[in-house]
C-alpha positions in Angstrom: -15.7 -11.1 0.5 -12.0 -12.0 -0.6 -9.7 -9.5 -2.2 -9.6 -11.6 -5.4 -13.5 -11.4 -5.6 -13.4 -7.6 -5.1 -10.8 -7.2 -7.7 -12.6 -9.5 -10.1 -15.8 -7.5 -9.6 -14.0 -4.2 -9.9 -12.3 -5.4 -13.3 -15.6 -6.5 -14.5 -17.4 -3.2 -13.6 -14.7 -1.1 -15.2 -14.9 -3.3 -18.4 -18.7 -3.1 -18.3 -18.8 0.7 -17.9 -16.1 1.2 -20.6 -17.9 -1.3 -23.0 -21.3 0.4 -22.3 -19.9 3.7 -22.9 -18.2 2.7 -26.1 -21.3 0.9 -27.2 -23.5 3.8 -26.4 -21.3 6.2 -28.4 -21.2 3.7 -31.3 -24.9 3.3 -31.3 -25.6 6.9 -31.2 -23.2 7.7 -34.0 -24.5 4.8 -36.1 -28.1 5.8 -35.7 -27.3 9.2 -36.5 -25.6 8.2 -39.6 -28.5 6.1 -40.6 -31.1 8.9 -40.1 -28.8 11.2 -42.0 -28.5 8.7 -44.8 -32.4 8.6 -45.0 -32.6 12.3 -44.9 -29.9 12.6 -47.7 -31.9 10.0 -49.7 -35.2 12.1 -49.2 -33.4 15.5 -50.2 -31.9 13.8 -53.3 -35.4 12.4 -54.4 -37.1 15.7 -53.8 -34.3 17.5 -55.9 -34.7 14.9 -58.7 -38.4 15.2 -58.9 -38.2 19.0 -58.9 -35.7 19.0 -61.6 -38.0 16.7 -63.7 -40.7 19.3 -63.3 -38.6 22.0 -64.5 -37.4 19.9 -67.4 -41.0 19.3 -68.5 -42.0 22.8 -68.1 -43.9 22.3 -65.0 -46.4 19.9 -66.5 -47.3 16.6 -65.0 -46.5 14.8 -68.4 -46.0 15.8 -72.0 -49.1 17.1 -73.5 -50.1 19.0 -70.3 -52.8 16.6 -69.1 -52.9 14.3 -66.1 -52.4 10.6 -66.6 -53.1 8.0 -64.1 -51.2 4.7 -64.2 -53.0 1.6 -64.9 -52.8 -1.5 -62.7 -49.5 -3.2 -62.9 -48.1 -0.5 -65.2 -45.1 1.7 -64.5 -46.1 4.8 -62.7 -45.0 8.0 -64.1 -45.8 11.8 -63.5 -43.6 12.9 -66.4 -42.6 11.1 -69.6 -39.2 9.3 -69.3 -39.0 9.6 -65.4 -40.2 6.9 -63.0 -42.4 8.1 -60.3 -42.1 5.1 -58.3 -39.1 3.5 -56.5 -39.1 0.4 -54.5 -37.8 2.2 -51.4 -39.9 5.4 -51.5 -43.4 6.9 -51.9 -43.5 10.1 -54.1 -46.3 12.5 -54.4 -46.6 15.7 -56.4 -49.5 18.0 -55.8 -50.5 21.2 -57.6 -53.7 22.9 -56.6 -56.3 20.1 -56.5 -54.3 17.7 -58.8 -51.9 15.2 -57.3 -49.9 12.4 -58.7 -48.4 9.8 -56.4 -46.5 6.5 -56.7 -48.4 4.6 -54.4 -52.1 4.3 -53.3 -51.1 5.7 -50.0 -51.6 9.5 -49.6 -49.0 11.5 -47.8 -50.3 13.7 -45.3 -50.0 17.5 -45.0 -46.7 18.4 -43.1 -47.2 19.0 -39.4 -48.2 22.6 -38.5 -49.8 23.4 -42.0 -53.5 23.4 -42.7 -53.0 22.5 -46.3 -50.3 22.2 -48.9 -51.1 25.5 -50.2 -49.5 27.0 -47.1 -46.3 25.3 -47.9 -43.6 27.9 -48.0 -41.7 28.1 -51.3 -38.3 26.5 -51.5 -38.4 25.3 -47.9 -37.7 21.8 -47.1 -39.6 20.2 -44.1 -38.4 16.8 -43.0 -40.5 14.9 -40.3 -41.4 11.5 -39.0 -44.8 10.1 -40.0 -46.9 6.8 -39.7 -48.4 5.2 -42.7 -50.7 2.2 -42.3 -49.0 1.6 -38.9 -45.5 1.7 -40.3 -42.9 4.4 -39.4 -41.8 6.6 -42.2 -39.6 9.8 -42.9 -41.1 12.3 -45.1 -39.6 15.4 -46.8 -41.8 18.1 -48.4 -40.9 21.0 -50.5 -42.6 23.6 -52.6 -41.1 24.0 -56.1 -41.5 26.7 -58.7 -44.9 26.6 -60.3 -46.7 26.0 -57.2 -46.1 22.3 -57.1 -45.5 20.6 -53.7 -43.2 17.7 -53.9 -43.4 15.0 -51.0 -41.1 12.0 -50.7 -41.4 9.3 -47.9 -39.3 6.3 -47.1 -40.0 3.6 -44.5 -37.7 3.6 -41.5 -38.5 0.1 -40.4 -35.1 -1.2 -41.6 -33.3 1.6 -39.7 -35.4 0.5 -36.6 -34.4 -3.1 -37.1 -30.8 -2.1 -37.3 -31.0 -0.2 -34.2 -32.6 -3.1 -32.3 -29.9 -5.3 -33.7 -27.3 -3.0 -32.5 -28.8 -2.8 -29.1 -28.8 -6.6 -28.9 -25.3 -7.0 -30.2 -23.8 -4.3 -28.0 -25.4 -5.9 -24.9 -24.0 -9.2 -25.8 -20.5 -7.8 -26.5 -20.6 -5.8 -23.4 -21.7 -8.7 -21.2 -18.9 -10.9 -22.9 -16.3 -8.3 -22.3 -17.4 -7.7 -18.7 -17.4 -11.5 -18.1 -13.8 -11.9 -19.6 -12.5 -9.0 -17.7 -13.9 -10.3 -14.4 -12.2 -13.6 -15.2 -8.9 -11.9 -16.1 -9.4 -9.8 -12.9 -9.7 -13.1 -10.8 -6.6 -14.7 -12.5 -4.5 -11.5 -12.0 -5.6 -11.0 -8.5 -4.9 -14.6 -7.8 -1.4 -14.3 -9.0 -0.9 -10.8 -7.4 -2.3 -11.9 -3.9 -0.4 -15.3 -3.9 2.3 -13.7 -1.7 -0.2 -12.2 0.5 -1.9 -15.5 1.1 1.4 -16.9 2.0 2.2 -14.0 4.4 -1.2 -14.8 5.9 -0.5 -18.5 6.3 2.8 -17.6 8.1 1.2 -15.0 10.3 -1.6 -17.3 11.2 1.0 -20.0 12.0 2.8 -17.5 14.3 -0.5 -16.4 16.0 -1.6 -20.1 16.5 1.7 -21.4 17.9 3.4 -18.3 19.3 6.7 -19.3 17.3 8.0 -16.9 14.9 9.5 -19.6 12.8 6.1 -21.3 12.3 5.3 -23.1 9.0 8.8 -24.6 8.5 10.8 -21.5 9.3 10.8 -17.8 8.4 12.7 -18.3 5.1 10.2 -21.1 4.1 7.0 -19.2 5.1 8.0 -16.2 3.2 9.4 -17.0 -0.2 12.8 -15.5 -1.1 11.3 -14.7 -4.5 8.6 -12.6 -2.9 11.0 -10.7 -0.8 13.4 -10.1 -3.8 10.6 -8.4 -5.9 11.0 -4.7 -6.4 7.3 -3.9 -6.1 5.3 -3.1 -3.1 4.5 -6.9 -2.6 8.2 -7.5 -2.3 8.8 -4.7 0.1 6.0 -6.1 2.2 7.3 -9.5 2.1 10.8 -8.4 3.0 9.5 -6.3 5.8 7.4 -9.1 7.2 10.4 -11.6 7.0 12.6 -9.2 8.8 9.8 -8.9 11.4 9.7 -12.5 11.9 13.3 -13.0 12.1 13.5 -10.2 14.6 10.7 -11.8 16.6 12.6 -15.3 16.4 15.8 -13.7 17.5 14.0 -11.8 20.4 12.4 -15.1 21.5 15.8 -16.9 21.5 17.2 -13.9 23.5 14.5 -14.2 26.0 15.2 -18.0 26.3 18.8 -17.3 26.7 18.2 -14.6 29.2 16.1 -16.7 31.4 18.5 -19.6 31.2 21.6 -17.3 32.1 19.6 -15.5 34.7 18.8 -18.8 36.4 22.4 -19.8 36.3 23.4 -16.5 37.8 20.8 -16.7 40.5 21.6 -20.1 41.6 25.0 -18.9 43.3 23.8 -16.2 45.4 20.5 -18.1 46.4 22.5 -21.1 47.5 24.8 -18.8 49.4 21.9 -17.2 51.1 20.2 -20.6 51.9 23.4 -21.9 53.5 24.1 -18.6 55.6 20.3 -18.7 56.8 20.5 -22.4 57.7 23.8 -21.8 59.6 22.0 -19.0 61.7 19.1 -21.3 62.4 21.3 -24.2 63.5 23.7 -22.2 65.5 21.7 -19.7 67.6 24.6 -19.2 70.2 27.3 -17.9 67.5 29.6 -15.4 68.7 28.7 -11.8 67.8 31.6 -11.4 65.4 30.7 -14.6 63.5 27.0 -13.7 63.5 27.9 -10.2 62.2 30.0 -11.6 59.6 27.2 -13.9 58.3 24.6 -11.2 58.3 27.0 -9.1 56.3 27.5 -11.9 53.8 23.6 -12.2 53.5 23.2 -8.4 53.1 25.9 -8.3 50.4 24.1 -11.1 48.7 20.8 -9.4 48.9 22.4 -6.3 47.3 23.8 -8.4 44.5 20.5 -10.0 43.9 18.8 -6.6 43.9 21.2 -5.3 41.3 20.8 -8.4 39.3 17.0 -8.1 39.3 17.2 -4.5 38.3 19.5 -5.1 35.4 17.4 -8.2 34.3 14.2 -6.2 34.2 15.9 -3.5 32.4 17.1 -5.9 29.7 13.8 -7.9 29.5 11.5 -4.9 29.2 13.9 -3.4 26.4 11.8 -0.1 26.3 14.9 2.1 25.1 14.0 2.1 21.4 10.5 3.4 22.2 11.7 6.0 24.7 14.8 7.1 22.7 14.4 10.8 21.9 18.0 12.2 21.1 18.9 15.7 22.1 22.3 17.4 22.0 24.4 16.1 24.9 27.9 17.2 26.2 29.8 14.1 27.2 32.0 16.3 29.3 29.1 17.1 31.6 28.0 13.4 31.7 31.5 12.2 32.7 32.1 14.8 35.4 28.7 14.2 37.0 29.3 10.3 37.2 32.8 10.8 38.4 31.8 13.2 41.2 29.1 10.6 42.4 31.5 7.8 42.2 34.1 9.7 44.4 31.4 10.3 47.1 30.2 6.7 46.9 33.5 4.8 46.8 36.0 7.1 48.4 38.2 6.4 45.4 40.0 9.0 43.3 38.4 9.5 39.8 40.7 11.4 37.6 38.9 13.1 34.5 40.6 14.2 31.4 37.7 15.6 29.4 36.7 18.3 27.0 33.5 19.5 25.4 32.1 16.9 23.1 28.6 17.3 21.8 26.6 14.1 20.6 23.1 13.5 19.9 21.6 11.2 22.4 19.6 10.6 25.6 21.3 12.1 28.7 19.9 9.4 31.1 20.9 6.6 29.0 24.5 8.0 28.3 24.8 8.5 32.1 23.8 5.0 32.8 26.6 3.7 30.2 29.2 5.7 31.7 28.1 4.8 35.3 28.4 1.1 34.3 31.8 1.7 33.0 33.1 3.3 36.1 31.3 0.8 38.3 33.1 -2.2 36.3 36.4 -0.4 36.8 35.8 0.3 40.5 35.0 -3.3 41.1 38.3 -4.6 39.6 40.7 -1.8 40.7 42.8 -2.4 43.8 41.9 -0.2 46.8 43.6 3.2 46.7 44.1 3.1 43.0 42.5 5.9 40.9 40.2 5.1 38.1 41.0 7.5 35.0 38.3 8.7 32.7 39.1 10.2 29.3 36.4 11.9 27.2 36.9 13.9 24.0 35.6 13.9 20.4 32.7 11.6 21.1 35.0 9.0 22.9 34.7 7.9 26.5 37.5 5.7 27.8 37.5 4.3 31.4 40.7 2.8 32.5 41.7 0.9 35.8 44.6 -0.8 37.4 43.1 -4.1 37.9 43.9 -7.6 36.5 42.9 -6.4 32.9 40.9 -8.5 30.4 42.5 -11.4 28.6 42.9 -10.9 24.8 40.7 -13.8 24.0 37.9 -12.5 26.2 37.8 -8.8 25.0 35.3 -9.6 22.4 33.0 -11.4 24.9 32.8 -9.1 27.8 29.9 -7.1 26.3 27.8 -10.3 26.1 25.0 -10.9 28.7 26.1 -12.6 32.0 29.7 -13.0 30.7 32.4 -13.2 33.3 35.9 -14.4 32.9 37.2 -17.3 35.0 39.4 -15.2 37.1 36.4 -12.9 38.2 33.6 -15.4 38.8 34.1 -15.3 42.6 33.7 -11.5 42.5 30.3 -9.7 43.0 28.4 -8.6 39.9 25.7 -9.9 37.5 27.7 -9.9 34.3 25.0 -7.6 32.7 26.6 -4.1 33.1 28.7 -4.1 30.1 25.9 -5.5 28.0 23.7 -2.8 29.1 26.5 -0.4 27.8 26.8 -2.1 24.5 23.0 -1.9 24.0 22.8 1.7 24.8 25.8 2.6 22.6 24.4 0.6 19.6 21.0 2.6 20.0 23.1 5.8 19.7 25.0 4.5 16.5 28.3 4.0 18.1 30.7 1.3 19.1 32.2 -0.2 22.1 35.7 -1.7 22.7 37.8 -3.4 25.5 41.6 -3.2 25.5 44.6 -2.8 27.9 45.1 0.3 29.9 48.5 2.1 30.2 48.5 1.0 33.8 48.1 -2.7 32.8 44.5 -2.9 33.7 41.4 -2.7 31.5 40.5 0.2 29.1 36.8 -0.2 28.3 34.9 2.6 26.5 32.7 3.6 23.6 32.7 5.9 20.6 29.8 8.0 19.3 29.4 10.2 16.4 29.5 13.9 17.2 27.4 16.7 16.0 
């Protein structure tokens, strides 16, 4: 069942319940008022009849003798007062004598054996049936021992009740139907952005391309993303997700293309060296060792390249990032000591305590890549300087430096300047540094060092 159908049913159900509740309340109120109106009518008639008896001194008519009305004549029980109304039956009984306005005799009130047991001045109102027709009857004993009874048919009230039920049922059904239709229209309008999002998601799932359906911006309308409600937030988040997927896919393609380009050179060199060894099995030992050393160097470079490519391709840093307080002074000194043992190069450290929020292993990897880059380009015997304070880490070398027009490019993947393409390296080390620093909310830079070489480093917010 679609969301539109569910919302239409919900709107209709709510309208049905609300209309039924209002109808039931109105029906109950109306029927109570109708019943109260009949009761007031009966009370008024009883009071008027009692007043007529008192005015005539308690006699049924002037002269003190009973008179029965003739056929077709006006029925009276006291002179000057009509005993018959078109909408009521009146009966007055005293002892064994009674006068009534109709041939129908009114019964003794329920719970009494006879009218003689009728309590004086007490009014009894009850429902009765006369000749198969429902009536409402009021009974009261007046002064002088007379019992006055007035009955009125309730068939009109029952007809009104039945008409009310029919009308309320019709109105309730009509309101529920209109509400369901309006719910369908409102749901169709409200879920239109969701249907567009669904179409884009289906396109992405079917083609594997994040820009399916004519592109991210055409798949998710700008009007939907600019809305201030939850639909707009969803559309904006979905569009951002697709844009990031599209960018990630483009980065993967670029990574594969660049990796293939970088792998081509060491693989070609390896193949040539291996072929040379195969063709010249009687090479002198020094030439053979030189070729084997070149092969070993190429294998090490390939291994480093594969490690860094896997690190970039998996891109699990965001998921694993758990920042804790880290002292950059400890990180820098640890990396410097390790590189002094590995390279036999002096690493000069000018550092002070500097606490940042980050991942210790990631920050150590970033500093290690900076020192590795400086070690690769520094002349033998020249020291590498590391300055670290106030969230800033700067690694300076005495190498050829970085041309001004390339300083903004050195942190890109696989970038290597024209002057360093023949040197070992994958071109991924500084891009990993930029990725780690960006995750920590910092920034990287490349400039000229005081010794004329490169000054490469990063800045992180301190805590």
